[in-house]
C-alpha positions, 0 to 999 in steps of 0.5 A: 101482265096481260100483253098483246101483239101490236105494230108500234112506232118509236122515235129514234135519233135518226127518225123512227123505227116500227116493229110488230112487238108485245104491248102491255094492256096497262099501257093503253091510253085513257078511255071509257070503252075497251075494244077487242079489235077484229079487223083494221085496214091500210090507208095512205095515211097509215103508210105515211105513219109507218114509213115516217114520210110525213109527220102523222105520228105526234106521240111516241111510242104509238100503236099505228092504225087509224081504223078499227072494227071490233067488239066492245069488251068493257064500257063505262060509257052509257051508249055502249055495252059489252058485246056491241059491234063498233067502228072507230076511225079518225079522232087522232087514232094512230096519230095522237091516240094509240091506234088500231094495229093491236088486239085491243084498243081503248077509246072514248065512247063518243068516237064510236059508230055502231056497226051497220046491221048488214055489215060484218066487221070485215066489211066495215074495214074493207070500206075503212077511212078511205071508203068513208071519206069517199062517201063524205065526198059524194054527200058533199057533191049531192048537197051542192046539187051535183046530180047525175044529169049535170054531167060526168064526174072525174075521180083522181087517184082512181085505183087507190082506196078512196078512188076505187070506192068513189068510182063504185059509189058514183056509178051505182048512183047513176053518175057517168064516171071518168077515172084518172089513173097513172096505172094503165094496167088498171083500166079493166079493174076500174071499168068493172067498178063502173068507170065509163072512161079512163084517162091517164093522170098525165092529162092532169099533171102538167101546169094548170091553165087558169081556165081550160076546156070545161070537161066535168060537172064535178070531181073527187080528188085524192091527189092534190097539187097540180092534179087538183089545179087542173081538175078545177080549171076543167070543171064546168060552170057551177060545178064543184070539186071535193078535195080529200087527199094529198098523194101528189102534194100539199100545194095547190098551184091554181088561180082564182079564175075557176071560182070567180069566172065559172062559179066553181066550188072547192069542197074540203073534206075532213074525215078525222074530226067529223061530227058524229051525226055526219059519220052516222049518215055516211055509214048509213049510206055506205050500207045501201049505196056501195055494191058489196060485190064490187067492194069484195073485188077491190079488197085483199087481206093480210095479217098483222105481220104484213102491215109494215110491208103493206104500208111501204107499198101503199106510199109507193103507189103499188096498192090497188083498192083496199087492204083489210088486216085480220087482227083476231 
């Protein structure tokens, strides 16, 4: 029987257990494409799944990991053939469908995006769901008419995965970026990514006023809760905030004032069920608009055996930038 190593989460009477163990290929779920997984990554959602701190996993046993890049091994889907290089993220991977922290994955062909020609599979996972989500946020702000001449853009949780890529993307596109972080030691890192100003997250963590002094034309928020409420209250007339995360909580203690008195828009960004055309657009833009040198500078590498510890660290706020996971 063919087996391979995988990070498997199982349900227990006291909650869940997670371990690097052998997994039988015959137990992979249905799908028309089987992939040799080469690289994955550690996102905040992966940390939540591994630690069980949020109900991310809804099927047990579950192979964790919401992101993969690799090579098609077999396919009965008309779009893909053996040898194709592909990316898969979202669609319930690592939540309801066996995920990426394994040597093999079987998925639906319509979930896949072709690896951009100038990227390696490692590059794609250095970007991962975090970077792809950051690009979706930038695209949403652009569609709303937020151009660099409108004023500065604030990025919250800036030293994290989404935040790091968002800072680098916005800076390259010509925006003046204000980076909010609770880690003052990361100021030089954020400036190297392109941030023009660093602020302490404490400026955005207290109770939000209905309307505060207008500071930014727009924002990208991965934190939620009072941070997002404060960003909304400080956004300039006609501005917009792209919200994509909940590291600070799922609540939003705000008011209608920013929306009805300043015309501010709150743009919700989902990456999991995003239509395929939107995914292709995001990856195409990432190929051209993300400085690969900055991507390399924000990326560290681990092996599959190190994933569980990394998942705990990312939930504890101890991870800077991006982590790639070498599978094969």
